[in-house]
C-alpha positions in Angstrom: 30.4 7.1 -15.0 28.7 7.3 -11.6 30.5 9.4 -9.0 30.7 8.5 -5.3 28.6 11.5 -4.5 25.8 10.5 -6.9 25.9 6.9 -5.6 25.5 8.2 -2.0 22.6 10.4 -2.9 20.8 7.5 -4.7 21.3 5.3 -1.6 19.9 8.0 0.7 16.9 8.5 -1.6 16.2 4.7 -1.6 16.5 4.6 2.2 14.0 7.5 2.5 11.5 5.8 0.2 11.8 2.6 2.2 11.3 4.4 5.4 8.2 6.1 4.0 6.7 2.8 2.8 7.4 1.1 6.2 5.1 3.6 7.9 2.1 2.1 6.2 0.5 -1.1 7.7 0.6 -4.1 5.4 -1.3 -7.4 5.6 0.4 -10.8 4.9 -1.9 -13.7 4.2 -1.3 -17.2 5.3 -3.1 -20.2 3.8 -2.2 -22.8 6.5 -2.6 -22.7 10.2 1.0 -23.8 10.8 2.5 -21.0 8.7 0.2 -18.5 10.4 1.1 -19.6 13.9 4.8 -19.4 13.0 4.4 -15.8 12.1 2.6 -14.7 15.3 3.2 -14.7 19.1 0.9 -15.4 22.0 -2.0 -16.8 20.0 -5.4 -17.4 21.6 -8.2 -19.4 20.0 -12.0 -19.2 20.4 -13.4 -22.6 19.7 -16.9 -21.2 20.2 -17.3 -23.6 23.1 -20.7 -23.2 24.8 -22.2 -21.5 21.8 -25.8 -22.5 21.2 -25.9 -25.1 18.4 -28.9 -25.4 16.1 -30.4 -22.3 17.7 -30.2 -18.5 17.3 -28.1 -16.1 19.4 -28.7 -12.3 19.4 -26.1 -10.1 17.8 -23.6 -8.7 18.8 -21.7 -11.0 21.2 -18.6 -10.3 23.2 -16.1 -13.2 23.2 -12.6 -14.0 24.2 -9.8 -15.8 22.4 -7.1 -16.6 25.0 -6.1 -13.3 26.5 -7.8 -11.2 23.9 -11.3 -9.9 23.8 -13.3 -9.1 20.7 -16.9 -8.5 19.4 -18.7 -10.5 16.8 -21.8 -9.1 15.0 -24.2 -9.9 12.2 -25.3 -7.0 9.9 -28.8 -8.4 9.9 -30.8 -11.0 11.9 -29.0 -13.2 14.4 -26.2 -15.8 14.8 -26.9 -19.5 14.3 -24.9 -22.2 16.0 -23.7 -24.6 13.3 -21.7 -27.8 13.5 -22.2 -30.0 16.6 -22.1 -29.7 20.4 -18.6 -31.3 20.4 -17.4 -29.0 17.5 -19.5 -25.8 17.4 -19.2 -23.3 14.5 -20.2 -19.7 14.3 -22.7 -18.9 11.5 -25.6 -16.7 10.7 -29.4 -17.2 10.7 -29.7 -15.6 7.2 -27.5 -16.7 4.3 -27.0 -13.1 3.0 -25.8 -11.8 6.4 -22.1 -11.0 7.0 -20.2 -11.8 10.1 -17.9 -9.1 11.4 -15.2 -9.4 14.1 -14.0 -6.2 15.6 -13.3 -4.2 18.9 -10.2 -6.3 19.4 -7.9 -5.9 22.4 -5.3 -3.3 21.5 -2.4 -5.8 21.1 -4.2 -7.8 18.3 -2.5 -7.5 14.9 -3.2 -10.9 13.6 -6.4 -13.0 13.0 -7.0 -16.4 11.5 -9.5 -19.2 11.3 -11.2 -21.8 9.2 -13.8 -20.3 6.9 -16.4 -22.2 4.8 -20.1 -22.5 4.0 -22.9 -24.4 5.8 -26.4 -25.5 4.8 -29.7 -24.6 6.3 -29.2 -27.3 9.0 -25.8 -25.9 10.0 -23.9 -28.7 8.4 -20.8 -28.3 6.1 -21.7 -27.4 2.6 -18.9 -28.2 0.1 -17.8 -26.0 -2.8 -18.8 -22.6 -1.3 -16.6 -19.6 -2.0 -16.0 -17.3 1.0 -15.0 -13.6 0.8 -12.9 -12.2 3.7 -12.2 -8.5 4.2 -9.4 -7.7 6.7 -9.1 -4.1 7.7 -6.5 -2.1 9.7 -5.9 1.6 10.2 -4.5 2.0 6.7 -6.9 0.1 4.6 -8.5 -3.2 3.7 -7.4 -6.4 2.0 -10.0 -8.7 0.2 -9.3 -12.4 0.1 -11.5 -15.0 -1.5 -11.5 -18.7 -0.7 -12.8 -20.6 -3.7 -14.5 -24.0 -3.2 -13.9 -24.0 0.5 -13.6 -27.1 2.6 -13.7 -27.6 6.4 -9.9 -27.3 6.3 -9.9 -23.9 4.5 -7.7 -21.7 6.6 -6.8 -18.1 6.2 -4.6 -16.0 8.5 -4.0 -12.2 8.3 -1.0 -10.6 9.9 -0.7 -6.8 9.9 2.1 -4.4 10.8 -0.4 -2.4 12.8 -3.4 -3.0 15.1 -6.3 -4.9 13.5 -9.6 -3.1 13.0 -12.0 -5.8 11.7 -12.5 -8.9 9.7 -15.7 -9.5 7.7 -16.8 -12.9 6.4 -19.3 -13.4 3.6 -20.6 -16.4 1.7 -20.7 -16.0 -2.1 -24.2 -17.3 -2.9 -24.5 -20.2 -5.4 -27.7 -21.3 -7.0 -29.1 -22.3 -3.5 -28.4 -20.5 -0.2 -25.2 -20.9 1.7 -24.3 -19.6 5.1 -20.9 -18.0 6.1 -19.3 -20.2 8.8 -16.3 -19.9 11.0 -14.4 -22.4 13.1 -11.6 -21.9 15.6 -11.0 -18.1 15.4 -7.5 -17.2 16.5 -6.2 -13.8 17.6 -2.5 -13.0 18.1 0.3 -10.5 17.9 2.6 -10.3 14.9 6.2 -11.3 15.3 8.2 -8.3 14.1 10.6 -10.3 12.0 7.8 -12.3 10.4 5.9 -9.4 8.9 7.7 -8.3 5.7 7.1 -4.9 4.2 6.4 -5.7 0.5 6.5 -2.1 -0.6 9.7 -1.2 1.1 11.3 -4.5 0.1 10.4 -3.9 -3.5 11.8 -0.3 -3.4 15.0 -1.4 -1.7 15.5 -4.2 -4.3 14.8 -1.8 -7.1 17.2 0.7 -5.7 19.9 -1.8 -5.1 19.4 -3.3 -8.6 19.7 0.2 -10.1 22.8 1.1 -8.1 24.3 -2.3 -8.9 23.9 -1.6 -12.5 25.4 1.9 -12.1 28.3 0.5 -10.1 28.9 -2.1 -12.9 29.0 0.6 -15.5 31.4 2.6 -13.4 33.8 -0.5 -13.3 33.6 -0.6 -17.0 
């Protein structure tokens, strides 16, 4: 039989574990733009307007998305303006190059956009897989978009400030270039960012205590 004192100690221990887990930043991934926007506040989008299309641009570049500033860089070579003048996309001049977004304004804790592959002419290339690595102060999360389309959206919301997002095209039999459209930066809504670790711990603790309480009633 479980005593009141033992029950109270178990509850206190569960609360302590949850508090410890809550101190670590956690990413939540959204697969649609609508769900991402519902989880953030004050979003700003860089449509890459004015970016040179079908030409190269030196790396790095300093850009803005609404009220937020950020830097985009390529780990080798230069940027290449894909898409069209009316709908420009950010891409690289070399297929094996990675695009990295970082040096965000301090308030930024969420990032999202459309990620896919393009061909040598800067036009959409179907079926390309894209690897995304989102990083905050406590670690990184790797997300892969398989068989991407122009509508392939991913959004990352963190419980802490965002450090970087890296975009890479998984190379098929012929070259494919990593491509980004409509990059959105935002701040996380406090109520919209769950703490998976703490939630799991709490549920486990409550389940355990519920079982113990049931045994006590028996």
